[in-house]
C-alpha positions as CSV (number, residue, x, y, z in Angstrom):
1,X,17.9,-149.7,145.2
2,X,20.2,-146.6,145.4
3,X,23.3,-146.8,143.2
4,X,26.6,-146.1,144.8
5,X,28.8,-143.5,143.2
6,X,32.6,-143.7,143.4
7,X,35.2,-141.1,142.6
8,X,37.6,-141.8,139.7
9,X,40.3,-142.7,142.2
10,X,38.1,-145.1,144.2
11,X,36.8,-146.6,141.0
12,X,40.3,-147.2,139.6
13,X,41.4,-148.8,142.9
14,X,38.4,-151.1,142.9
15,X,38.9,-152.0,139.2
16,X,42.7,-152.5,139.7
17,X,43.8,-150.0,137.1
18,X,45.3,-146.6,137.1
19,X,43.2,-143.4,137.3
20,X,44.7,-142.5,133.9
21,X,43.2,-145.6,132.3
22,X,39.8,-144.7,133.8
23,X,40.0,-141.1,132.4
24,X,40.9,-142.6,128.9
25,X,37.8,-144.8,129.0
26,X,35.4,-142.1,130.2
27,X,34.9,-141.0,126.6
28,X,34.0,-144.5,125.5
29,X,32.5,-147.4,127.5
30,X,32.3,-145.6,130.9
31,X,30.4,-142.6,129.5
32,X,26.9,-144.0,130.5
33,X,28.0,-144.5,134.1
34,X,29.6,-141.0,134.5
35,X,27.8,-138.4,136.6
36,X,28.8,-134.9,137.8
37,X,28.3,-134.3,141.5
38,X,29.3,-130.9,142.8
39,X,31.7,-130.5,139.9
40,X,33.4,-133.9,140.6
41,X,33.3,-136.7,138.2
42,X,31.7,-139.8,139.8
43,X,31.2,-143.3,138.3
44,X,28.3,-145.6,139.1
45,X,29.3,-148.8,141.0
46,X,27.5,-150.9,138.4
47,X,30.2,-150.1,135.9
48,X,32.6,-152.4,137.8
49,X,30.5,-155.4,137.1
50,X,29.3,-154.5,133.6
51,X,32.5,-153.1,132.2
52,X,35.2,-154.8,134.2
53,X,33.3,-158.0,135.4
54,X,34.2,-157.3,139.0
55,X,31.7,-157.6,141.8
56,X,30.9,-154.4,143.6
57,X,33.3,-153.2,146.2
58,X,33.1,-155.3,149.3
59,X,33.9,-153.6,152.6
60,X,37.4,-154.7,153.5
61,X,37.0,-153.6,157.1
62,X,35.6,-157.0,158.1
63,X,38.8,-158.7,156.9
64,X,41.0,-156.1,158.5
65,X,39.2,-155.9,161.8
66,X,41.5,-158.2,163.7
67,X,44.5,-156.3,162.4
68,X,43.0,-153.0,163.3
69,X,42.2,-154.2,166.8
70,X,45.7,-155.5,167.4
71,X,47.2,-152.2,166.1
72,X,44.9,-150.2,168.4
73,X,46.1,-152.4,171.3
74,X,49.7,-151.7,170.3
75,X,49.0,-148.0,170.1
76,X,47.6,-148.1,173.7
77,X,50.8,-149.9,174.9
78,X,53.0,-147.4,173.0
79,X,51.1,-144.4,174.5
80,X,51.6,-145.9,178.0
81,X,55.3,-146.2,177.3
82,X,55.5,-142.7,176.0
83,X,53.7,-141.4,179.2
84,X,56.1,-143.3,181.4
85,X,59.1,-142.0,179.5
86,X,57.8,-138.5,179.7
87,X,57.4,-138.8,183.4
88,X,60.9,-140.2,183.7
89,X,62.2,-137.4,181.5
90,X,60.6,-134.7,183.7
91,X,62.0,-136.4,186.9
92,X,65.5,-136.5,185.4
93,X,65.2,-132.9,184.3
94,X,64.2,-131.8,187.8
95,X,67.2,-133.8,189.2
96,X,69.5,-132.2,186.7
97,X,68.3,-128.7,187.6
98,X,68.9,-129.4,191.3
99,X,72.3,-130.8,190.6
100,X,73.2,-127.8,188.5
101,X,72.1,-125.4,191.3
102,X,74.2,-127.4,193.8
103,X,77.2,-127.2,191.4
104,X,76.8,-123.5,191.0
105,X,76.7,-123.0,194.8
106,X,79.8,-125.2,195.2
107,X,81.6,-123.3,192.5
108,X,80.8,-120.0,194.1
109,X,82.0,-121.3,197.5
110,X,85.2,-122.6,195.9
111,X,85.8,-119.2,194.2
112,X,85.3,-117.4,197.4
113,X,87.7,-119.7,199.2
114,X,90.3,-119.3,196.5
115,X,89.9,-115.5,196.6
116,X,90.3,-115.5,200.3
117,X,93.5,-117.6,200.1
118,X,94.9,-115.3,197.5
119,X,94.6,-112.2,199.7
120,X,97.7,-111.4,201.8
121,X,97.3,-111.8,205.5
122,X,96.6,-108.6,207.2
123,X,99.5,-107.3,209.2
124,X,99.0,-106.1,212.7
125,X,99.4,-102.4,212.9
126,X,102.3,-101.4,215.1
127,X,102.5,-98.2,216.8
128,X,104.8,-96.0,214.9
129,X,108.1,-95.9,216.6
130,X,109.4,-92.6,217.8
131,X,112.3,-91.5,215.9
132,X,115.5,-92.5,217.5
133,X,117.6,-89.9,218.9
134,X,120.8,-89.7,217.2
135,X,123.9,-88.9,219.0
136,X,126.7,-90.2,220.9
137,X,125.0,-91.1,224.1
138,X,121.5,-92.0,222.7
139,X,122.1,-95.7,223.1
140,X,122.5,-95.4,226.9
141,X,118.9,-94.3,227.4
142,X,117.4,-97.6,226.7
């Protein structure tokens, strides 16, 4: 049977102690179970039972499977909500852009109206009057 090797961190979690406690014990009772794999210190799974009197690591996934499944369903629901909110956000953004364009057009129209009202009314051009004759009897010619 092939022995399972655990990293120091995994071994410490399985044994319920800190990684520092495992490193301290590497020089004494854990030395026979220590192996170097690709320059990483690994401990044989048998050390859990023989040194700590703990049965080997059992896969916890079976116990957590219902929780994982419910969380995945929640994630699907949340993703659907996010998509709906993103769609609503894009629709509101489009509506806001259209409203902004309408407001700019209305503002330009209002400014043109105000500018037109501020201009003086054009006066009709009158023909220049001929200079009046001055004299004593000039008023009789009319």
